[in-house]
C-alpha positions in Angstrom: 60.3 101.7 105.8 63.9 100.7 105.0 66.5 102.6 106.2 67.9 103.2 102.3 64.9 104.5 101.3 64.2 106.5 104.5 67.0 109.4 103.4 66.1 109.5 99.8 62.0 110.2 100.6 62.8 112.3 103.8 62.6 115.6 101.8 59.3 114.6 100.5 57.7 113.9 104.2 56.4 116.9 106.1 55.7 116.8 109.9 51.9 116.0 110.2 49.3 115.6 113.2 46.4 113.1 112.9 44.3 114.0 115.9 42.7 110.6 116.7 40.3 111.9 119.7 36.6 111.8 118.9 33.7 109.1 119.2 34.6 105.5 120.4 32.6 102.4 120.8 33.0 101.9 124.4 32.3 98.1 125.9 32.6 96.5 129.7 31.5 92.9 130.9 29.4 94.8 133.3 27.7 96.7 130.5 25.2 95.1 128.1 26.1 96.2 124.5 28.4 99.2 123.4 28.0 102.7 124.2 29.7 105.7 122.1 32.3 107.8 124.1 33.8 111.0 123.3 37.4 110.6 124.0 39.5 113.0 125.4 36.9 112.1 127.7 36.1 109.6 130.6 33.6 106.9 130.8 31.6 108.1 133.6 30.3 110.8 131.5 29.3 108.7 128.5 27.2 106.7 131.0 25.4 109.5 132.3 24.8 110.9 128.5 23.5 107.4 127.9 21.3 107.5 130.9 23.4 104.1 132.4 23.6 105.9 135.7 22.1 108.9 138.0 23.6 111.7 138.4 26.9 110.6 140.7 26.6 113.9 142.4 22.4 113.6 143.7 21.8 112.3 147.1 23.5 108.9 147.9 24.1 108.0 144.3 28.3 107.4 145.1 27.6 104.2 146.0 24.7 103.7 143.4 27.7 104.0 140.7 30.5 102.6 142.3 30.3 99.7 140.4 31.8 101.7 137.4 35.1 101.4 138.8 34.9 97.7 139.5 35.1 97.1 136.1 37.3 96.7 133.0 36.3 98.8 130.1 37.5 98.8 126.5 37.3 101.8 123.9 37.9 101.1 120.1 37.5 103.2 117.0 38.9 103.0 113.4 40.5 105.7 111.4 41.7 106.2 107.9 45.2 106.7 106.7 46.4 107.5 103.0 49.7 105.5 101.7 51.3 109.0 102.1 50.7 108.9 106.0 52.0 105.4 106.0 55.0 106.5 104.2 56.2 108.7 107.8 58.2 107.6 110.9 55.1 107.7 112.9 54.4 108.1 116.7 51.0 107.8 118.9 51.1 110.2 121.3 48.8 109.6 124.3 48.6 111.6 127.8 46.9 111.3 130.7 45.2 107.7 130.5 43.7 107.0 133.2 45.4 105.1 134.0 46.5 101.0 133.6 45.9 100.3 130.1 46.8 98.2 127.2 47.1 100.1 124.0 46.3 97.8 120.5 46.2 98.7 116.6 45.4 96.8 114.1 44.9 93.9 116.6 48.8 94.4 117.6 49.8 95.2 121.5 51.9 98.2 120.8 51.6 99.5 124.4 50.9 99.2 128.2 50.8 102.3 130.6 50.1 102.4 134.2 50.8 106.0 135.2 48.0 109.1 134.6 50.6 111.2 134.8 52.8 110.3 132.0 53.3 111.2 128.5 53.4 108.0 126.2 55.3 108.4 123.0 54.6 105.1 121.1 56.8 104.4 118.0 54.2 103.0 115.6 56.1 103.4 112.1 55.3 100.7 109.9 52.4 99.5 112.3 49.6 102.2 110.4 48.6 100.8 107.1 46.9 102.3 103.9 42.9 102.2 104.6 41.4 101.7 107.7 43.0 101.3 111.1 41.7 100.2 114.3 43.3 101.4 117.9 41.8 100.1 121.0 42.6 100.9 124.3 41.6 97.9 127.4 41.6 99.7 131.0 42.4 97.7 133.5 40.1 97.5 137.0 42.3 100.0 138.9 41.3 98.4 142.6 42.3 94.9 141.6 45.8 95.8 140.5 46.1 98.0 143.3 45.6 95.3 145.8 47.6 92.7 144.1 50.9 95.4 144.1 50.2 95.9 147.4 49.8 92.2 148.7 53.2 91.3 146.7 55.2 94.4 148.3 57.8 92.8 150.8 56.5 95.0 153.9 52.7 96.7 154.4 52.7 100.5 153.2 49.4 101.8 154.8 47.2 104.0 152.6 45.0 106.8 153.5 41.7 105.2 154.5 40.7 108.0 156.2 40.5 109.2 152.9 40.1 106.9 150.3 37.6 104.4 149.5 39.3 102.5 147.4 42.3 100.7 149.2 46.4 101.1 148.2 46.1 103.8 145.9 49.6 104.6 146.9 50.6 101.8 144.7 48.8 103.2 141.5 49.7 106.7 139.5 46.4 108.1 139.6 44.9 110.9 141.0 44.8 110.4 144.9 41.3 112.6 145.5 39.8 110.1 142.4 38.8 107.7 145.8 37.6 110.3 147.8 39.3 112.5 150.1 37.6 114.6 153.3 36.1 117.2 150.6 36.0 114.3 147.7 33.6 112.1 146.3 35.0 108.6 145.3 34.1 107.9 141.6 37.8 106.4 140.5 36.9 107.6 136.9 38.7 105.9 133.6 39.5 107.4 130.7 41.9 109.5 128.5 42.0 113.3 129.6 45.0 114.6 127.0 46.4 114.1 124.2 45.5 111.7 121.7 47.6 111.8 118.3 49.3 110.5 115.4 52.3 112.2 114.7 54.4 112.0 111.2 58.0 113.6 111.3 60.6 113.5 108.5 63.7 111.9 110.8 62.7 113.6 114.4 60.0 114.5 116.8 60.4 117.2 119.7 59.7 115.8 123.1 60.4 119.0 125.6 61.4 122.5 125.2 62.9 124.4 128.1 64.0 127.7 128.8 66.4 129.3 131.7 66.6 132.7 132.2 69.8 134.6 133.6 68.8 138.4 134.8 71.9 141.0 134.7 72.7 144.7 133.8 68.9 144.8 132.2 69.2 142.1 129.9 68.3 138.4 130.0 69.4 135.6 128.5 67.3 132.7 127.5 68.9 129.0 127.4 66.9 127.1 125.4 66.9 123.3 125.8 65.5 121.1 123.3 65.0 117.7 123.5 64.7 115.7 120.0 63.4 111.9 119.3 65.4 111.1 116.4 63.8 107.8 114.4 67.4 107.3 112.7 70.6 109.3 112.2 70.4 112.6 109.7 70.3 116.0 110.0 67.1 118.2 111.1 66.3 122.2 111.1 65.9 123.5 114.3 65.3 127.2 115.0 63.7 129.1 117.7 62.3 132.7 117.1 61.9 135.3 120.1 61.8 139.0 120.5 62.1 139.3 116.7 65.7 137.4 117.0 66.0 133.6 115.1 68.9 131.3 116.2 69.6 127.8 115.6 69.4 126.0 111.6 70.5 122.3 110.6 72.0 120.4 113.1 73.2 116.5 113.1 71.2 113.9 115.1 72.0 110.3 116.1 69.0 107.6 116.8 67.3 108.0 120.4 67.5 111.2 122.6 69.6 114.8 121.1 69.8 117.7 123.4 70.7 120.6 121.8 71.2 124.1 123.6 70.9 127.8 121.9 71.0 131.1 123.7 69.2 134.3 123.1 69.8 137.9 124.8 66.6 140.2 125.0 67.9 143.8 125.9 65.3 145.9 128.2 63.3 143.1 128.8 59.8 143.7 129.8 59.6 142.0 133.2 56.7 139.7 134.5 55.0 140.6 138.1 53.0 138.6 139.9 49.0 139.8 140.1 49.0 142.9 142.1 52.5 144.1 141.5 52.6 145.3 138.0 51.9 143.6 134.3 53.0 140.3 133.1 54.0 140.8 129.6 54.6 137.5 127.9 57.0 136.7 125.0 56.4 134.1 122.4 59.4 131.8 121.5 58.5 129.4 118.7 60.4 126.5 118.1 60.4 124.8 114.7 61.9 121.6 114.1 61.0 120.4 110.2 57.7 121.7 110.4 56.6 120.8 113.5 56.1 123.9 115.7 56.1 124.2 119.4 55.2 127.6 121.2 56.3 128.6 124.4 55.2 132.2 126.0 57.6 133.0 128.4 57.3 135.9 131.2 61.0 137.5 132.5 61.1 137.4 135.9 63.9 136.4 138.3 62.4 134.5 141.1 64.3 133.5 144.6 62.9 131.8 147.2 65.0 133.2 150.5 65.5 130.4 153.4 68.0 131.8 155.4 69.0 132.3 159.0 67.6 135.1 161.1 67.1 136.6 164.8 63.9 134.6 164.9 65.4 131.0 163.3 65.3 131.0 159.4 63.1 133.2 157.3 61.0 131.5 153.8 59.9 134.0 151.4 59.5 134.6 147.7 61.6 137.0 146.1 61.0 138.5 142.7 62.4 140.9 140.3 65.0 141.6 143.5 61.7 142.3 145.9 60.4 140.1 148.5 56.7 139.9 148.1 53.8 138.0 150.2 52.3 135.5 149.1 48.3 135.4 149.5 45.8 133.0 147.9 44.7 129.2 148.5 45.2 125.4 147.7 44.1 124.6 144.3 42.2 120.8 143.8 40.7 119.5 140.2 38.1 121.6 139.6 35.5 118.5 139.1 35.7 114.8 140.0 34.3 114.2 137.0 37.4 114.8 134.5 35.1 115.7 131.1 33.9 118.8 133.1 37.3 120.0 133.7 37.7 122.7 130.4 39.2 125.9 129.9 36.1 128.0 130.7 35.5 126.2 134.5 39.2 126.4 135.0 39.6 130.0 133.6 36.4 130.9 135.6 37.6 130.0 138.9 41.4 131.7 138.3 39.6 134.6 137.3 37.5 134.7 140.7 40.9 134.0 142.1 42.6 137.1 141.0 39.6 139.7 141.7 40.1 138.1 145.3 43.6 139.8 145.1 45.5 136.2 145.4 49.0 136.1 144.1 49.7 132.4 145.0 48.2 129.0 144.4 49.1 125.8 145.4 48.8 122.8 143.4 48.0 120.2 145.8 49.7 116.9 145.8 46.6 114.9 146.0 45.3 116.2 142.8 47.2 116.1 139.3 49.4 118.1 137.3 46.8 120.5 135.5 46.8 120.9 131.6 49.1 123.1 129.5 46.2 125.9 129.6 45.9 126.1 133.4 49.7 127.4 133.7 48.9 129.5 130.4 46.3 131.2 132.0 48.0 131.4 135.5 50.9 133.0 133.3 48.5 135.6 132.2 46.9 136.6 135.2 49.9 136.9 137.4 49.3 133.8 139.7 52.6 131.9 140.9 52.1 128.5 141.6 53.5 126.7 144.6 53.6 122.9 142.8 53.6 119.5 144.7 54.4 116.6 143.1 51.4 114.4 143.3 52.2 112.5 146.3 50.0 112.9 149.5 48.8 111.4 153.1 50.6 108.1 152.6 53.8 106.6 152.4 54.8 105.2 148.8 57.0 102.0 147.5 60.4 103.0 146.9 61.0 99.7 144.9 63.4 99.9 141.6 60.5 99.5 139.4 58.1 102.3 141.1 60.8 104.8 141.3 62.1 104.1 137.3 58.2 104.9 136.6 58.2 108.0 138.7 61.5 109.3 137.4 59.9 109.6 134.4 56.9 110.8 135.6 58.5 114.0 137.3 61.0 114.3 134.5 58.3 114.9 132.1 56.4 117.3 134.2 59.2 119.2 135.2 60.6 119.4 131.6 56.4 120.3 130.5 56.2 122.9 132.9 59.5 124.6 133.7 59.4 127.2 131.0 56.0 129.3 132.5 56.8 132.6 134.6 54.2 131.2 137.2 55.9 128.0 138.6 57.2 129.3 141.7 58.5 126.5 143.4 58.5 122.3 143.2 57.4 120.4 146.4 57.8 116.9 146.6 54.8 116.0 148.3 51.8 117.1 150.5 52.2 115.7 154.0 53.9 112.5 153.6 56.8 113.1 156.2 54.1 113.8 158.9 51.8 110.8 157.9 54.9 108.4 159.2 53.2 109.2 162.4 50.1 108.3 161.4 50.0 104.9 160.7 50.4 101.7 163.0 52.5 100.0 160.7 55.1 103.5 159.9 55.1 103.8 164.1 55.9 100.5 164.5 59.1 100.3 162.5 59.9 104.2 162.1 63.3 103.6 160.6 62.1 101.5 158.0 59.5 103.9 156.7 61.8 107.0 156.8 64.6 105.4 155.0 61.3 104.4 152.2 60.5 107.6 152.3 64.2 109.3 151.7 64.3 106.9 149.0 61.4 108.6 146.8 61.9 112.0 148.1 65.8 112.8 147.6 65.2 111.5 144.3 62.9 113.8 143.6 65.3 116.7 144.4 68.2 115.5 142.2 65.4 115.2 139.5 64.3 119.2 140.1 68.3 119.9 140.5 69.2 118.5 137.0 66.5 119.1 135.1 65.4 122.9 136.4 68.3 124.1 138.5 66.8 127.7 139.1 64.1 126.7 141.3 64.0 125.7 144.4 63.0 121.9 145.8 61.0 121.9 149.4 61.0 118.6 150.5 57.3 118.4 151.8 54.6 120.5 152.5 54.8 121.2 155.5 58.3 121.2 156.0 61.0 122.8 158.4 63.8 122.2 156.0 66.0 120.1 153.9 66.1 116.3 155.7 64.0 117.7 159.0 61.6 114.9 159.3 59.9 117.0 162.7 56.8 118.6 163.1 56.1 121.1 160.5 52.1 121.8 161.7 53.4 123.4 165.0 56.6 124.8 164.9 56.2 128.4 163.4 60.0 129.9 163.3 61.2 128.3 159.9 59.9 126.5 156.8 56.1 126.3 155.9 53.3 125.1 158.4 49.8 123.6 158.1 47.9 125.0 161.1 44.6 122.8 161.7 44.2 122.9 165.7 41.2 125.3 165.1 39.4 123.0 162.8 40.2 119.4 163.5 40.7 120.1 167.6 38.1 123.0 167.6 40.0 125.5 169.3 38.7 129.1 169.0 39.4 131.5 166.1 41.3 133.1 168.5 43.8 130.4 168.5 45.5 131.4 165.4 46.8 134.0 167.1 48.8 131.5 169.1 51.4 131.3 166.0 53.7 133.4 163.7 54.3 131.5 161.0 56.6 132.1 158.3 54.8 130.6 155.5 51.4 128.9 156.4 50.6 127.1 153.4 47.3 125.0 154.5 44.6 126.0 157.4 41.1 126.1 157.2 37.5 126.2 158.3 34.6 124.2 156.6 31.1 125.7 156.1 28.2 124.2 154.1 27.8 124.7 150.5 25.6 127.6 149.9 21.6 126.7 149.6 20.8 126.9 145.7 24.1 124.4 145.9 22.2 121.8 148.2 18.6 122.1 146.5 20.7 120.8 143.8 21.5 117.4 145.4 19.2 117.1 147.8 15.1 116.9 148.2 13.1 119.2 150.6 13.3 116.6 153.3 17.1 115.8 153.1 18.1 119.5 154.2 18.6 119.0 157.8 22.3 118.9 158.8 21.9 115.2 160.0 20.1 114.1 157.0 21.7 111.0 155.6 22.1 112.9 152.1 23.8 116.0 154.0 26.3 113.9 155.8 27.0 112.2 152.4 28.1 115.2 151.5 30.5 116.1 154.5 33.4 114.0 153.9 35.6 114.8 157.3 34.5 113.0 160.3 32.3 115.3 162.5 32.5 118.2 160.2 28.6 119.1 160.7 28.2 118.6 164.0 32.2 120.9 164.2 30.4 123.6 162.3 27.2 123.6 164.7 29.3 123.8 167.4 31.3 126.5 166.8 28.2 128.6 165.5 27.0 128.0 169.4 30.2 129.4 170.3 30.2 132.9 168.5 26.4 133.0 167.5 22.9 132.7 168.9 21.8 129.5 167.3 19.8 130.0 163.7 16.4 129.9 163.4 16.2 127.6 160.3 17.8 125.3 157.9 18.3 128.1 155.5 19.8 130.9 158.1 22.3 128.2 159.4 23.7 127.5 156.0 24.0 131.2 155.7 25.9 131.7 159.3 28.1 128.8 158.8 29.8 130.8 156.2 29.2 133.5 157.8 31.7 131.6 160.5 34.0 130.4 157.9 34.9 133.7 156.9 35.5 135.1 160.3 38.0 132.1 161.2 39.9 132.8 158.0 39.7 136.2 158.5 41.1 136.3 161.9 44.0 134.1 161.0 45.4 136.2 157.9 44.8 139.4 159.4 46.9 138.6 162.0 49.6 136.6 160.3 49.7 139.9 157.7 50.4 141.7 160.4 53.5 140.0 161.6 55.0 140.7 158.4 57.9 140.2 157.6 58.1 137.3 159.9 55.3 135.5 158.0 55.2 136.1 153.7 52.7 133.7 152.9 49.3 132.8 154.0 47.3 130.1 151.6 44.1 129.2 152.7 42.7 125.7 152.4 41.0 125.7 149.8 39.8 127.4 146.5 37.1 125.4 144.9 34.8 122.3 145.2 35.3 119.2 142.9 31.8 118.4 143.7 28.7 119.9 145.6 29.8 119.7 150.0 30.3 120.8 153.0 33.9 122.0 152.8 36.6 124.3 153.4 36.7 126.1 150.2 35.5 129.8 149.3 34.0 129.2 146.1 31.2 126.5 145.8 31.2 123.7 143.3 30.6 125.7 139.8 32.2 128.6 140.8 30.2 130.8 142.9 31.1 133.0 145.8 30.8 131.8 149.1 30.9 134.4 151.8 34.5 133.6 152.5 35.7 134.9 148.9 34.0 138.2 149.8 36.0 138.5 153.0 39.0 137.1 151.3 38.6 140.2 148.5 39.1 142.4 151.5 41.9 140.8 154.4 43.8 140.1 150.7 44.1 144.0 150.1 47.2 145.2 149.4 46.9 148.4 151.4 45.1 147.1 154.6 44.2 148.2 158.1 43.8 145.3 160.7 43.0 145.2 164.5 44.6 142.4 166.9 44.0 142.3 170.4 46.9 142.5 172.3 46.3 142.1 176.3 44.3 144.7 177.4 44.8 146.6 174.1 43.7 146.9 170.4 46.5 147.3 168.3 45.9 149.0 164.9 48.3 147.8 162.2 48.7 149.4 158.1 49.7 146.5 155.9 51.1 147.5 152.6 51.8 144.9 149.8 51.0 147.0 146.9 53.6 148.3 144.2 55.1 151.0 146.4 54.4 153.3 149.1 50.6 154.2 150.3 49.9 157.4 151.9 46.7 157.1 153.7 44.1 158.7 155.9 43.0 156.2 158.8 39.7 156.9 160.7 39.2 154.8 164.1 35.7 154.6 165.0 33.9 153.2 167.9 30.2 152.5 166.9 26.9 151.3 169.0 25.1 148.4 168.1 22.4 150.9 168.8 23.7 153.5 166.6 26.0 156.4 166.9 29.7 156.8 166.1 32.2 158.5 168.0 35.8 159.3 165.9 38.9 157.9 168.4 41.7 159.0 166.2 42.3 160.2 162.6 45.3 159.8 161.2 47.6 160.4 157.7 50.1 157.9 157.7 52.8 157.1 155.1 52.8 152.8 154.5 56.4 151.9 153.4 56.4 149.0 151.1 56.0 145.6 152.1 55.4 146.4 155.7 53.3 146.0 158.4 53.2 149.0 160.7 51.5 149.9 164.5 49.5 152.8 163.9 47.4 153.4 167.3 46.8 151.4 170.2 42.8 151.2 171.8 42.7 150.5 175.2 40.3 147.5 175.5 38.2 149.6 178.2 37.2 152.3 175.8 35.0 149.7 173.6 32.1 149.1 176.0 29.8 146.2 175.9 27.8 146.7 172.7 30.4 148.7 171.2 33.0 147.8 168.8 35.7 149.5 166.4 35.0 150.6 162.9 37.7 151.7 160.8 37.8 153.3 157.1 41.1 154.0 155.2 41.2 156.5 152.4 44.0 158.0 150.1 44.9 161.3 150.4 42.9 162.5 147.6 39.7 160.8 149.6 39.1 157.8 147.4 37.9 154.8 149.6 40.8 152.0 149.7 38.7 149.3 152.3 36.7 149.2 155.5 37.0 147.2 158.2 35.4 146.1 161.7 36.7 144.4 165.0 34.2 142.9 167.9 36.0 142.7 171.3 33.0 139.9 172.2 31.3 136.9 170.2 28.7 138.2 168.3 26.1 136.4 170.4 26.6 138.7 173.4 25.4 142.1 171.1 21.6 142.5 170.7 21.3 143.3 167.4 18.9 145.8 166.1 16.1 145.4 163.4 17.9 146.7 161.1 15.8 148.3 158.1 18.1 147.8 155.2 17.0 149.9 151.6 18.2 148.5 148.1 18.1 150.9 144.9 19.7 150.0 141.6 21.0 152.9 139.4 23.0 152.7 136.0 26.7 153.2 136.5 29.4 153.3 133.7 30.0 149.6 133.5 26.7 148.3 134.4 24.1 148.5 137.4 24.7 149.5 140.9 23.2 148.4 143.7 23.0 151.1 146.9 22.6 149.7 150.2 21.6 151.7 153.3 19.8 150.8 156.7 18.7 152.8 159.6 20.7 150.6 162.1 23.6 148.8 162.1 23.9 145.4 160.4 26.2 142.8 160.1 27.1 140.6 157.3 24.7 142.4 155.3 24.8 140.1 152.0 23.2 141.0 148.7 22.7 137.6 145.9 21.1 137.5 142.4 20.2 134.6 140.0 22.6 135.8 137.7 26.4 134.4 138.1 28.4 136.3 139.0 29.9 138.5 141.9 29.7 141.8 143.5 32.1 144.3 144.4 32.0 143.7 147.6 29.4 142.2 149.9 29.2 140.0 153.2 29.5 144.1 155.0 29.2 146.0 157.9 26.3 148.6 156.9 25.8 152.0 159.3 23.6 154.3 159.4 24.8 157.1 157.0 27.6 155.2 155.0 25.3 153.8 152.2 27.3 151.3 149.9 27.4 150.9 146.1 28.4 147.4 144.9 29.0 146.8 141.0 28.5 143.6 139.7 30.9 141.8 137.5 28.9 138.4 135.6 30.8 135.2 135.0 31.8 133.4 132.1 29.7 135.4 129.5 27.1 135.3 131.5 24.6 138.9 130.2 23.7 141.4 132.9 19.9 142.1 133.0 19.2 145.0 135.2 15.5 143.6 135.4 16.6 140.1 136.4 19.0 141.7 138.9 16.2 143.6 140.5 13.5 141.0 140.5 16.1 137.8 141.9 17.7 140.0 144.6 17.9 139.0 148.5 19.4 140.9 151.2 20.3 139.0 154.2 22.1 140.1 157.3 23.0 138.5 161.0 19.9 139.9 162.8 17.6 137.7 160.2 19.3 134.6 161.2 17.8 134.1 164.6 
């Protein structure tokens, strides 16, 4: 359309979006004939639906389907356009294109994509014709491109071969764990997972809306920055509405990018708090550009990272609305290895389980992906803060001009897309890339070159954050000791964040966690086998042995199954069968992380964050997760619900004493009554101390010391604390010796059901002490508590919460109930 006619017809053109998702024809030289593929979606799902490949997650099928990612693929569809649509300024918007592809419209190449993390806005004005149009996307085979780029690079850049089955993925901007990881399958999916829209506008389109906050004197001033792409010079109407106020109006635009800033002040704001600390009110901000509306939900909070010198070295803590709040949670990986299975429902279920276990933070890990908008919306709604890595992990990356330019677009877009979210707490440059400089022969042989190479990329990331989101802290790497400090972040515990893996990778005892006192532990973990019903979903009965090829395929960390069993012999008597071994592996996983987190929380304010590795799995596998693939709670997640209790009491050995500490990470001071009980493995109890104590907010206070000699052979400590009104807050225990040294009684546990206010209630009672008592049923959901120490005369009542809209049928709960405990394992 000529410029002279644009102004005359602009008033008659309104904003319009034509979704281009739907059924496409799928073809490849590796496939006879065409199939149908639903986009947004991925090739593996289409092949599964058509019966062309077996379930990649079953048995050893991973290698059987590897041909898929070695081939190029094409998708094509037609769409109809009326004369009215063809008259406007048109943009084809594609996001999350995975990943190296050529885009054609009506036989003409209109764009090239090479980065899964970039939104591509392709100007197709004048290229859409009235009637039938054809859109085609041709995907290149990524392994070939990655190898060619690595071969052409002037010096070698090693990739994470210990984790990835596809070489040189550091030369391609694609989810790193798509090529496998030490918990992940290698599928290398292909497809489009995000937006597929044809957008018509009168003169200009919205590219981003960002919001900065300034808090002062019971008022919050919002600075709203809007980036507009104009196709020609002229005037547009741009308004913002929030909290009953509207600002903006007619503004003049020039061709290309235009930036406008408007301010709105909100008096007496309702502040947003992390989960467990207060409510999460959200204000709707609606931006209107000539009829194109963009809605942002804004949580008003002042968030600071305090990194300053103290008597130890430097603190590292998150301050929200003026309060220093300890961060509690886990690391987040993509919810599934098959992208089509990542849905708002599955993601929401995982996040709900995080909140149920008293999390207030997740770390989005740098070997994964920037998540869909709904992920961050849900985190805003639930009060989950996000430590957000940029997508670089465990290997060096190129730093040539072309690579840096592509990454600059990626990071700039992602920061602009996400910076308005209350949940975004910190931007982190990468996962373990600093550390990886000491892992590879190439980088160790020429450290100066690779440090310079790293700094070129990392410095650019920090500058982008400084320019685009100056209110948030940029942290160079995880782990890191700070700005331009490339030293060891795995063992230095006086500043920065730490990844502490000695217990798992070096097979050290759980007690080794107590040899370090981190300021912020952002990664640490211990593996278990996935639950028995999940194992049954990918094995034949003959495969159910820890050394079988299938079980070893579903263990990605070298020597992992052996390490699980070796540790089992250290703490427990060896189990009598495979199912008992699976159960016991989850018991010891929970015990490992409980040991670490209870001790580190007890050192506060020195330690102000613990994020264990990891929340969920992206396929059924032995791993460090606390949720099985599919979202079922492993025993670790039940223990997390307890060791992350805001008001907690823990026992920590110190020399020849056991120190009892009270921890308060709640909303205010807590008055509790604590009973310290010495229990005998054969039954019988003696109260050692009964204390009425007040726990100050954000404190870890010593409450008592018990000489070790007072806890004899066959005895342990049992802790119970209540509010002053008698309401039970929590229970804990401490065993001074490994469980294998205790001769456990044959406890008789009775289970009975009754009707509670919110549904069926399970009551468990025992005639002798029983440990790690765990109830399970066939309905997806979780109990209010589990993996318990059960003592005679102390019944526990457990309510059941269904997951993902499942109906609770009491008869099904009763019929499928299984109760396990430690003494049954041998």
